[in-house]
NUNULO-492263 format. One record per residue (C-alpha): x, y, z; residue in one letter; residue number from 0. Coordinates in Angstrom, 1 decimal, decimal comma. Layout:
residues N
[rec [X Y Z] "A" NUM] ...
end
This chain:
residues 222
[rec [-7,5 7,4 21,3] "M" 0] [rec [-7,3 4,5 20,0] "L" 1] [rec [-4,8 2,0 21,8] "L" 2] [rec [-3,4 -0,4 21,1] "L" 3] [rec [-1,8 -2,8 24,1] "R" 4] [rec [1,9 -3,7 23,7] "H" 5] [rec [2,7 -7,5 24,3] "L" 6] [rec [6,7 -7,7 25,1] "S" 7] [rec [6,7 -11,3 23,6] "N" 8] [rec [8,2 -11,2 19,8] "K" 9] [rec [5,6 -13,4 18,6] "E" 10] [rec [2,7 -11,0 20,2] "E" 11] [rec [4,4 -7,3 19,7] "R" 12] [rec [1,3 -6,6 18,1] "M" 13] [rec [-0,7 -7,9 21,4] "G" 14] [rec [-2,9 -4,8 21,9] "S" 15] [rec [-5,4 -3,1 23,9] "S" 16] [rec [-7,4 -0,3 22,8] "F" 17] [rec [-8,3 2,9 24,8] "Q" 18] [rec [-11,2 5,3 24,2] "S" 19] [rec [-10,6 8,5 23,7] "A" 20] [rec [-12,8 10,1 25,9] "G" 21] [rec [-15,8 10,1 24,1] "V" 22] [rec [-15,5 10,8 20,5] "C" 23] [rec [-12,1 12,4 20,6] "L" 24] [rec [-10,5 9,7 18,9] "L" 25] [rec [-13,4 9,4 16,6] "G" 26] [rec [-13,9 5,3 16,4] "C" 27] [rec [-10,2 4,5 17,3] "L" 28] [rec [-9,7 0,9 18,2] "F" 29] [rec [-9,2 -0,9 21,1] "L" 30] [rec [-8,2 -4,2 20,3] "L" 31] [rec [-10,1 -6,0 22,3] "P" 32] [rec [-12,1 -2,7 22,8] "L" 33] [rec [-11,4 -1,5 19,7] "L" 34] [rec [-10,5 2,3 19,8] "I" 35] [rec [-13,2 4,0 21,9] "G" 36] [rec [-14,2 7,1 20,6] "N" 37] [rec [-17,5 6,5 19,2] "G" 38] [rec [-20,1 9,4 17,6] "A" 39] [rec [-21,3 10,0 21,1] "G" 40] [rec [-20,7 13,7 23,3] "T" 41] [rec [-17,2 14,2 23,6] "P" 42] [rec [-15,5 15,2 27,0] "P" 43] [rec [-14,1 18,6 27,4] "T" 44] [rec [-10,6 17,7 27,5] "S" 45] [rec [-8,4 15,5 24,7] "A" 46] [rec [-8,1 12,8 27,9] "E" 47] [rec [-6,9 9,4 26,7] "T" 48] [rec [-8,4 6,4 28,6] "T" 49] [rec [-7,2 2,6 27,9] "S" 50] [rec [-9,4 0,0 26,8] "M" 51] [rec [-10,4 -2,0 29,7] "Q" 52] [rec [-10,3 -5,8 27,8] "K" 53] [rec [-6,7 -6,1 26,4] "P" 54] [rec [-6,6 -8,3 23,6] "A" 55] [rec [-4,1 -11,1 22,3] "T" 56] [rec [-3,2 -9,8 18,5] "L" 57] [rec [-2,3 -12,4 16,3] "P" 58] [rec [1,9 -12,5 15,4] "S" 59] [rec [2,7 -10,1 12,8] "M" 60] [rec [6,2 -9,1 11,2] "Q" 61] [rec [7,6 -6,9 9,0] "R" 62] [rec [8,5 -8,8 6,2] "T" 63] [rec [11,4 -5,7 5,5] "T" 64] [rec [14,2 -7,5 6,9] "P" 65] [rec [16,5 -4,7 7,7] "L" 66] [rec [15,8 -1,7 10,2] "E" 67] [rec [17,5 0,8 7,6] "A" 68] [rec [14,6 0,2 5,0] "E" 69] [rec [11,9 0,6 7,5] "V" 70] [rec [13,5 4,0 8,2] "K" 71] [rec [13,5 4,4 4,5] "A" 72] [rec [10,4 4,4 3,5] "E" 73] [rec [7,6 5,2 6,1] "I" 74] [rec [4,1 6,5 5,6] "P" 75] [rec [4,0 10,5 5,5] "L" 76] [rec [0,3 10,8 3,8] "R" 77] [rec [-2,9 9,4 3,6] "L" 78] [rec [-5,5 10,7 0,6] "M" 79] [rec [-9,0 9,1 0,7] "I" 80] [rec [-10,9 11,4 -2,6] "P" 81] [rec [-14,1 10,0 -2,2] "S" 82] [rec [-14,2 11,3 1,9] "I" 83] [rec [-12,0 14,1 0,5] "Q" 84] [rec [-9,3 13,0 3,6] "V" 85] [rec [-5,8 14,5 2,8] "D" 86] [rec [-3,8 13,8 6,1] "A" 87] [rec [-0,4 14,0 7,5] "P" 88] [rec [0,8 10,7 8,9] "I" 89] [rec [2,4 10,3 12,2] "E" 90] [rec [4,2 7,4 13,5] "T" 91] [rec [3,0 6,2 16,4] "V" 92] [rec [3,6 3,5 19,0] "T" 93] [rec [2,3 2,7 22,2] "T" 94] [rec [1,7 4,6 25,4] "T" 95] [rec [3,1 4,2 28,7] "A" 96] [rec [0,9 2,0 30,3] "E" 97] [rec [1,1 -0,2 26,8] "G" 98] [rec [-2,0 0,6 24,6] "N" 99] [rec [-1,7 1,5 21,0] "L" 100] [rec [-1,0 5,5 21,2] "A" 101] [rec [-2,8 8,3 18,1] "T" 102] [rec [-1,6 11,2 16,6] "P" 103] [rec [-0,4 13,7 18,9] "I" 104] [rec [1,2 16,7 16,7] "Q" 105] [rec [-2,0 17,1 15,7] "H" 106] [rec [-4,2 15,1 17,2] "P" 107] [rec [-7,6 15,5 15,3] "W" 108] [rec [-6,0 16,5 11,6] "D" 109] [rec [-3,2 13,5 11,7] "D" 110] [rec [-3,6 9,9 10,8] "A" 111] [rec [-1,7 7,4 13,0] "G" 112] [rec [0,7 4,4 11,5] "W" 113] [rec [1,3 1,7 14,0] "Y" 114] [rec [5,2 1,4 12,9] "S" 115] [rec [5,6 -1,6 14,9] "P" 116] [rec [3,5 -3,2 12,8] "G" 117] [rec [3,6 -3,7 8,9] "T" 118] [rec [4,5 -1,0 6,9] "L" 119] [rec [1,7 0,0 4,2] "P" 120] [rec [2,4 -2,1 1,0] "G" 121] [rec [4,3 -4,4 2,6] "Q" 122] [rec [3,2 -8,0 2,9] "M" 123] [rec [1,2 -8,4 5,9] "G" 124] [rec [-1,8 -6,3 7,4] "S" 125] [rec [-0,9 -2,4 8,1] "A" 126] [rec [-3,0 -0,7 10,4] "V" 127] [rec [-3,7 3,5 10,4] "I" 128] [rec [-5,8 5,1 13,3] "D" 129] [rec [-7,6 8,5 13,4] "G" 130] [rec [-9,6 10,1 15,6] "H" 131] [rec [-13,6 10,4 14,6] "L" 132] [rec [-14,7 13,9 16,3] "N" 133] [rec [-13,1 16,5 18,4] "R" 134] [rec [-13,7 18,0 21,6] "P" 135] [rec [-16,8 19,1 21,7] "G" 136] [rec [-18,1 17,1 18,3] "G" 137] [rec [-16,7 18,6 15,6] "A" 138] [rec [-15,1 16,1 13,1] "P" 139] [rec [-11,8 15,2 13,1] "A" 140] [rec [-9,9 13,2 10,6] "V" 141] [rec [-11,9 9,9 10,0] "F" 142] [rec [-15,2 11,5 10,3] "W" 143] [rec [-16,6 10,4 7,1] "N" 144] [rec [-14,6 7,0 7,3] "L" 145] [rec [-18,0 5,0 7,3] "K" 146] [rec [-19,3 6,7 3,9] "Q" 147] [rec [-16,5 4,7 2,4] "L" 148] [rec [-17,5 1,9 -0,5] "R" 149] [rec [-16,2 -0,6 -1,7] "I" 150] [rec [-13,9 -0,2 -4,7] "G" 151] [rec [-13,5 3,5 -3,2] "D" 152] [rec [-9,3 4,4 -3,2] "A" 153] [rec [-6,6 4,8 -0,3] "V" 154] [rec [-3,6 6,2 -1,3] "L" 155] [rec [-0,3 6,3 1,3] "V" 156] [rec [2,8 8,4 0,1] "F" 157] [rec [6,0 8,1 1,7] "T" 158] [rec [9,5 9,1 2,7] "S" 159] [rec [10,7 7,5 -0,7] "T" 160] [rec [8,3 9,4 -3,5] "G" 161] [rec [6,4 6,5 -3,5] "I" 162] [rec [2,6 6,2 -3,7] "T" 163] [rec [1,3 3,1 -2,9] "H" 164] [rec [-2,5 2,4 -4,0] "H" 165] [rec [-5,4 0,6 -2,3] "F" 166] [rec [-9,1 0,0 -2,6] "H" 167] [rec [-11,5 -0,5 0,2] "I" 168] [rec [-13,0 -4,2 -0,1] "T" 169] [rec [-15,2 -3,9 3,2] "R" 170] [rec [-16,4 -1,2 5,9] "V" 171] [rec [-17,4 -3,0 9,0] "A" 172] [rec [-18,7 -2,0 12,6] "A" 173] [rec [-17,7 -4,4 15,2] "Y" 174] [rec [-18,3 -4,8 19,4] "Q" 175] [rec [-15,5 -4,5 20,4] "P" 176] [rec [-15,2 -7,9 21,7] "Q" 177] [rec [-16,2 -9,3 18,2] "D" 178] [rec [-13,8 -7,1 16,3] "A" 179] [rec [-11,5 -10,0 14,1] "P" 180] [rec [-8,1 -9,5 15,4] "M" 181] [rec [-6,3 -11,6 13,3] "E" 182] [rec [-7,6 -10,3 9,8] "E" 183] [rec [-6,9 -6,7 11,2] "I" 184] [rec [-3,6 -6,5 12,5] "F" 185] [rec [-2,2 -10,7 11,6] "G" 186] [rec [-3,6 -11,3 8,0] "N" 187] [rec [0,0 -12,3 5,7] "T" 188] [rec [-1,8 -14,1 3,1] "N" 189] [rec [-1,3 -10,4 0,7] "G" 190] [rec [-1,0 -6,5 1,3] "R" 191] [rec [-3,3 -4,8 3,0] "Y" 192] [rec [-4,2 -1,6 5,2] "L" 193] [rec [-6,5 -1,4 7,9] "N" 194] [rec [-8,1 1,8 8,7] "L" 195] [rec [-9,9 2,1 12,2] "I" 196] [rec [-11,6 4,6 13,8] "T" 197] [rec [-14,8 4,8 16,9] "C" 198] [rec [-18,4 4,0 16,1] "A" 199] [rec [-21,8 3,9 17,5] "G" 200] [rec [-22,5 5,8 20,5] "V" 201] [rec [-20,8 7,0 23,5] "W" 202] [rec [-21,1 5,0 26,9] "V" 203] [rec [-20,0 7,5 29,1] "A" 204] [rec [-19,9 4,7 32,5] "S" 205] [rec [-17,4 2,8 30,1] "Q" 206] [rec [-15,3 5,3 28,7] "G" 207] [rec [-15,7 3,9 25,2] "Q" 208] [rec [-18,5 3,6 22,4] "T" 209] [rec [-20,0 1,0 21,3] "T" 210] [rec [-18,2 -0,1 18,4] "Q" 211] [rec [-15,1 0,6 16,3] "R" 212] [rec [-15,2 0,5 12,4] "L" 213] [rec [-12,8 -0,7 10,4] "I" 214] [rec [-11,9 -0,2 6,7] "V" 215] [rec [-10,2 -3,1 5,2] "F" 216] [rec [-8,1 -1,9 1,8] "A" 217] [rec [-6,1 -4,7 -0,4] "T" 218] [rec [-2,8 -3,1 -2,4] "F" 219] [rec [-3,1 -2,2 -6,2] "D" 220] [rec [0,2 -1,1 -6,4] "S" 221] 
end
């Protein structure tokens, strides 16, 4: 799974450390320092979740929405990426008891997870949605084809208020966990962004993570 370490300090509420989803389970989620750990390697035999080894502090990221009632009124419910045939329910995720970014639990392999302590899709700032790369045994999960996205491809987020937010892909990049641009992924407040995270590279059993994290950067259209 993609785990993100949660820091209690308000200015660090987006702090994080990503966890590996035991071999490709999560499929490339970011560990944020290690960006999530499920890669395209051989998955474990169960849906185990392991925490990232290196916690990293994420930049300060606060919602621009002023009222909690407003936040609850427009939550993301569905993610569509037409070019790779993704049409997935979005679960709201926060952090695990260990302080890591959680991944979907209702339907782990088919759902995407929106990090609710962060930015709402469509709001100023960087919204983050994670998803598994594959399932136990290696079968494709929700973000299996994320690496096939190209600049300009559309990403749609449907909300509980009936609004559809449109984004377009601006960059697709894989990073070594320690080299992931945390500020850009979680803390860029210069516009309205949506960043998708999953695992990439080779699964390294001895480290409990994949060698890379795949990040898809998208910018708001309407």
